[in-house]
N, C-alpha and C positions, 0 to 999 in steps of 0.2 A: 427691505421685503418688496417683491413683484409686483408692479402696477398690475390693477384687473379692470379688463375693460368689460362692458357689456358685450361684445362683437369685436373677433377677430377675422378679417376678411385676410385669407391668402390667394395671392393670385394678381396680375397687375394687366390682364388684358383688357379686352372689352367688357367682359361679364364682373371682373373686380372693379374697372372703374366705375360700371355702372352704379353695381353695389356701393362704393364709396360713395358717390354723390347723394344716393336715395337714405344712407343713415344718417349722413352728414344732416341734412335736411330737416329728417326726423329728429335729429338731436340724441341719436345714439350714440353713448360714447365708444366709440371705436378705433380699431386701429386695421391700417392696411398694409400688409408685410406681400413683396414683389423685388424678385431681382430685378425686372426691368417694365417698363410699358410697353411691352409689344408682343402683341399675339401673331399666331402664324400669316397673317395675311397685311404684315408689316411690309413683307416682300414685295407684296401685288403692285404691278407697275399703274393698275388701271381699276378699281373695284365699281361695280356700277351697281350693285343690289342694295347700297347701304342706304336707308330710307330718309330722303330729305337732301341728297347729293347724286345728281344724273353721271359724274365720275369724281373719282379721288384718289389720288395714291394711296397705299396703304401705310406709305410713312406720314404722310398729310395728314391720315386718319387717327393714325396713332398719336400723332403729336396733340391734334384737336382735345381728345381724351384724356392724355394728359393733363393738359393746360384745363378741361372743365374740372379735372378732380382736385387740382390744386389750387383752383379758385375757392374751396372749401377748405385748406388748408388749416385755418382757425380753428372746423370742426371736426378734423378727423387726423389722428396723428398717422402719417403716413414715413413707411419705412422702405427706402428704396434699398437697392444692391445687398439683399439679406436673403438667405439661405435657409426656408425652414428645414430642421433636423428630423425634429418626432415633434409629437403631440399624445402628452400622457394626461392622465384625469386623477384628479384627486380632491377629496372634500368638496366635490361639486364645481370644482373650478378647473376648466382644462389648462394647463401648462404648454407653451408653445414654446420652443428651443431654435432657436434659429443660429447660424456661426459665428453671431457678434454677440445676442443675448437673449433673453428670456422675458415672456410675457405672458398674463395670465387673462384668461379671458371666459365669459360666463356660457359665451355662444359661440359657435366657428362655422362661417360659410369658406367652402374650399371653392376656386375657380381658377385652379391653374392649366385648365386646357390639357392639351395633349400633344406630343411630336411625332411628325409625321416621318415616316420610314423613306429614306432618300434615295435614290439610285446612285449604286456606285459604280461610276463609269466615267472615262476621260472626256472633259467639257461638261459635266454636269455640273459642278459647283461654279463653273465660269457663267453659265448661261440659267441661273437660277434668278429668276424674275427678269430674266429676257428672253421668255419664250418656254422657259418650264416653269409650270404651276403645278399649286395641289387643290386646284378648286376649280370646277367645270360650272356648277353655278355663281360662280365669283365672276369668272374669266372669261367662259363663252363666248359671251356675246360681242368681245374683242376679236375673234376669229372668224367672223362671217366671212363666207365663201372662200375659205383658205384650208388647207390639207394641215388636219392636224392628227396625232398620234397618242392614244390610251396607253399607259404602261401597266398593266398588270391581266390577272384573269378571273377576279371574283367578283360577286354581284356587285359592287361600288364600281368596279372598271367599268361594268355592263349597262350600271345605270348613268355613268358619266357620260360612256358612249352614247346614251341614247337622248341624251339629253344636249350635246353637243352636235349631232344630228341633225337640230334644228336650225343651227347656225352656219355650220361647216360645209365645205363642199366635199371633202370627206372625210371619213375617221376610220383608222387602222387601229387596231385592239393589238397590242403586241404580250406575248406573256412567254416566260422562258421555260414553263413546263405544258401540259395542258390546262385548258380553262376549268377553274371551278367554280363557276357560276351555276346556279339552278337553270337544270333544263331548259325550262318555258322562258325565262327571261332571255336564255343564250339565242335561244331559235327566234324569237320575236327581234332581238336588237340584230340578228345578222340577217336578219330578211330584209332588212332596210336598203337598198341599193346603195347606200351612201356607204356603207359599214361593211369591212371584212375587219377579218380575225387572223394574227399568225402565232401560231404555237409554236414551242421547241426552239428557241432561237437564243442565242447569246448577244448581249449588248456588246458593242465594241468603242462606239465612241459619239457623241452628239456635236455636229459638227455648226460650224454658225460665223457671222462676221460681227457686227453688233448686236444682232438676234440669232434665234435658233433660224437654221434653214435645211435640216435634215439631221437623220439618224443612219446609222451604221452597224450594222448587225449579221450573224453569221447564223444559216440555217443548221442547226445542229444534226440532223440527218442525211442533207447532201453536202455540206462543209461548204456552201456558196455562200461568199458574201456578198451584201445587197445594201443599195443605199438607197433611203425611203426622203424622199424631198419632203419636208412638213415646216410649218411655220411657228407651230405650237405644241409642246409635249405636256400632258395631263399625268401625273404620276398617280396610281391608286394602287399602293402594293402596303396599305395598312399602315397604322399609327399604334405609337404606344400612349396610354394616359399618363401625364404628370404626377404619378401618386407614390414616387420614392420613400418618402417622409410616412408614411401611412404604416403604421406596424400593424403586423397581423392582430386582427379582433378590435382595431378601434372602431371601423365600417365594415360594412358588408359590401365584397367585392364580387364582379361575375369572373365568371374564366377569363376575360380579356384584360381583368383589373381594370375595370371600370368601376366608378362609385355607383351603388346602386341606391337610386333615390326613387320617391313617390311624386309623380309627373303632376301634381294638384299641387305639392307645396314646396316642392325639393327637398324633402326630409330625407334625410338617411335613414337606416334603422337604430342609429344612436341617437336618444334624446340630447338635444341641445349642438347637434352638427345637420348642417344642410350642405348640398353644393349643386355647384349650375355651372350649365357648360359641356365644355368636350371632356372634361374627365370625369362626366356621368354617363352611364347607360342609354341617355336619351337618343331618341333615334337620327335624328339631323342635326348637321352639325355649319352652323352659322353664325355670324357675328351679330345678327340681329336678333337671333335665338338664343345667343347665350346671353346676351343683353336682359331681354325680356326673364329669361331662366333667373336671372342673378335678383332683379327688382321683385320678383314673383316671391323669391326666398327671401329679402329682407322686408316685405309686405310682411311674411308669416312670422321671422325673428320676432320683428316690433312688437306682435300680437304675444307672442310667447314671452316677450319681455315684460311685457307690460302685466300678464296676466299671473 
């Protein structure tokens, strides 16, 4: 017979770890299932907005989070290197099927984050974390008085450019087609003398030594090959929520396949399921916010279970 837990936490990033620590301390009978204890920021070389640390590498941060959770390993069952395949419900209990086993739970908290879309160009893989980053608010201060580029043309690209303009010497927004951001936002950001936009280009190569030194691209209209010297590249071409295991109808998703939650308590439209962090339709994407959302969810789950 499948063992039934009070709570199943799916995901091992900052949100999942926070939920695991809180559920252990509240003596909730919980299981945490994750492929690994790593979030998107694990590749960041220097995180300066994690509260309590002036500077910490992504790898060190995630090691600390994992260590913190495993301190409570007697109070929470941790299943690593397992991938959730699907979730069903029968007789008031959720059945979580993984690639290795099956588990039952009265409640579920999904904290699986999202997967950033990556640029497919020569040098991109080599310099990820060495000048290529995916979070302007996390890594922007590292590029004070430097030339940087933002790849993308939507609202998030222009928001990142606006943030970076407070630190960087220059910011170049590079888009393969026309810009797609809201007109008022584009007008405001491009009015900054530090910021310029380049559209209709084909990315050819990211160059560097130990770190990024430049971008080579082709102007699609003129055919001219241009090398732009930059020390940092911020990628803003979208992301995909990690919700492949959610079958149709389990919880409500929006058009971007993000889990729709009530921001007051992180509840989904399905009784017994909560979600937190970047897999949801929450407005902001930050480690600190994912942790706070997960803690909020566990507080609500605790009340739900006790009532």
